[in-house]
C-alpha positions as CSV (number, residue, x, y, z in Angstrom):
1,M,-75.2,210.7,142.3
2,P,-76.7,214.2,142.4
3,P,-80.1,214.7,144.1
4,P,-83.2,214.5,141.8
5,A,-84.3,217.7,140.1
6,K,-87.1,219.5,141.7
7,A,-89.0,220.4,138.5
8,L,-88.9,220.4,134.8
9,G,-90.5,223.8,134.1
10,P,-90.2,227.5,134.4
11,R,-87.9,228.7,137.1
12,R,-89.0,232.3,137.2
13,G,-92.4,232.9,138.6
14,G,-94.3,230.2,136.5
15,S,-96.0,227.2,138.0
16,A,-95.1,224.0,136.3
17,S,-95.9,220.4,137.2
18,V,-93.1,218.8,139.3
19,A,-91.5,216.1,137.4
20,P,-88.6,214.5,139.2
21,V,-85.9,212.8,137.1
22,T,-83.4,210.2,137.9
23,H,-80.6,212.4,136.4
24,A,-79.7,209.5,134.1
25,I,-79.4,209.4,130.4
26,R,-79.0,205.7,129.7
27,S,-79.9,205.4,126.0
28,L,-79.2,206.9,122.7
29,V,-81.5,206.1,119.7
30,I,-80.1,206.6,116.3
31,P,-82.7,206.9,113.5
32,V,-81.5,205.2,110.3
33,S,-82.9,204.9,106.8
34,D,-81.5,201.4,106.2
35,I,-81.3,199.4,109.5
36,D,-79.3,196.5,107.9
37,A,-76.6,198.8,106.5
38,A,-76.4,200.7,109.8
39,K,-76.2,197.4,111.7
40,A,-73.2,196.3,109.7
41,I,-71.4,199.6,110.4
42,Y,-72.2,199.9,114.1
43,S,-71.6,196.1,114.8
44,S,-68.1,196.5,113.3
45,V,-67.2,198.7,116.3
46,L,-69.8,197.8,119.0
47,G,-69.9,194.0,118.5
48,A,-73.0,191.8,118.1
49,P,-76.3,193.4,119.2
50,H,-78.2,192.0,122.1
51,T,-81.5,192.7,120.2
52,D,-81.8,192.4,116.5
53,T,-85.2,193.0,115.0
54,P,-86.4,194.8,111.9
55,Y,-87.6,197.7,114.1
56,Y,-84.9,197.9,116.8
57,V,-81.2,196.9,117.0
58,G,-79.7,197.3,120.5
59,Y,-76.2,197.3,121.8
60,N,-75.3,197.4,125.5
61,I,-72.1,199.4,126.0
62,G,-71.2,199.1,129.7
63,G,-74.8,199.6,130.8
64,F,-75.5,202.3,128.2
65,E,-78.0,201.4,125.4
66,V,-77.1,202.4,121.9
67,A,-80.0,201.6,119.6
68,L,-80.7,201.8,115.8
69,A,-84.3,202.3,114.8
70,P,-85.9,203.0,111.4
71,G,-86.8,206.6,111.1
72,D,-86.1,210.0,109.7
73,A,-82.3,210.2,110.0
74,G,-82.6,214.0,109.5
75,G,-84.0,214.3,113.1
76,G,-80.7,213.1,114.5
77,P,-79.9,210.9,117.4
78,V,-82.1,211.2,120.6
79,A,-80.7,210.8,124.1
80,N,-83.5,209.7,126.4
81,I,-83.8,211.1,129.9
82,D,-85.2,208.5,132.3
83,V,-88.2,209.9,134.2
84,D,-90.5,208.5,136.8
85,D,-93.6,210.0,135.2
86,L,-93.4,210.5,131.5
87,D,-96.7,212.4,131.2
88,A,-95.7,214.9,134.0
89,A,-92.3,215.5,132.5
90,R,-93.8,215.9,129.0
91,D,-96.4,218.4,130.3
92,A,-93.7,220.4,132.2
93,L,-91.5,220.6,129.1
94,I,-94.4,221.7,126.9
95,A,-95.4,224.3,129.6
96,A,-91.8,225.6,129.5
97,G,-91.9,226.0,125.7
98,A,-90.9,222.7,124.2
99,A,-92.8,221.3,121.2
100,E,-93.9,217.7,120.8
101,R,-92.1,215.8,118.0
102,D,-93.2,212.2,118.7
103,A,-96.2,211.5,120.9
104,P,-95.7,209.0,123.8
105,R,-95.8,205.4,122.7
106,E,-95.1,202.1,124.4
107,V,-91.9,200.4,123.3
108,A,-91.8,197.6,125.9
109,P,-94.2,196.4,128.6
110,G,-94.4,199.3,131.1
111,V,-91.9,201.5,129.2
112,R,-93.0,204.5,127.0
113,V,-90.9,207.0,125.1
114,A,-91.7,210.5,123.7
115,V,-89.6,213.1,121.9
116,L,-90.0,216.8,122.2
117,T,-87.9,219.6,120.8
118,D,-86.4,222.8,122.3
119,G,-86.7,226.2,120.7
120,D,-83.7,225.4,118.4
121,G,-85.2,222.0,117.2
122,N,-82.9,219.9,119.3
123,P,-84.5,216.6,120.4
124,I,-85.3,215.9,124.0
125,G,-86.1,212.2,124.6
126,L,-88.1,211.0,127.6
127,R,-88.3,207.4,128.7
128,G,-90.5,206.2,131.6
129,A,-93.8,204.8,132.7
């Protein structure tokens, strides 16, 4: 496993908050307009979900989480980067020029997620405490 990153922020002359990451992307959240229809499609290839609720359908694929969640499908899937300190990573990304798309919110006890976008509108998901 590679060593943790030293910072998520400007590399040239700027001073950004240090936000170490675990260098792991362990989940992909796919926004869907009809969770039941999407569940039928994804279950046909991924098998039965381990979590099946109206707001989250989760599949474990060899330790990687593939999730369906109601949302604007136009935003595209979001790969979440696991971070130790979500707020510090979020602040560092914003300082580097990212924009906030979805503010931090708790999705499970002790687990929060947030989504930012880069200059081209690509989503950057963060998952951590």
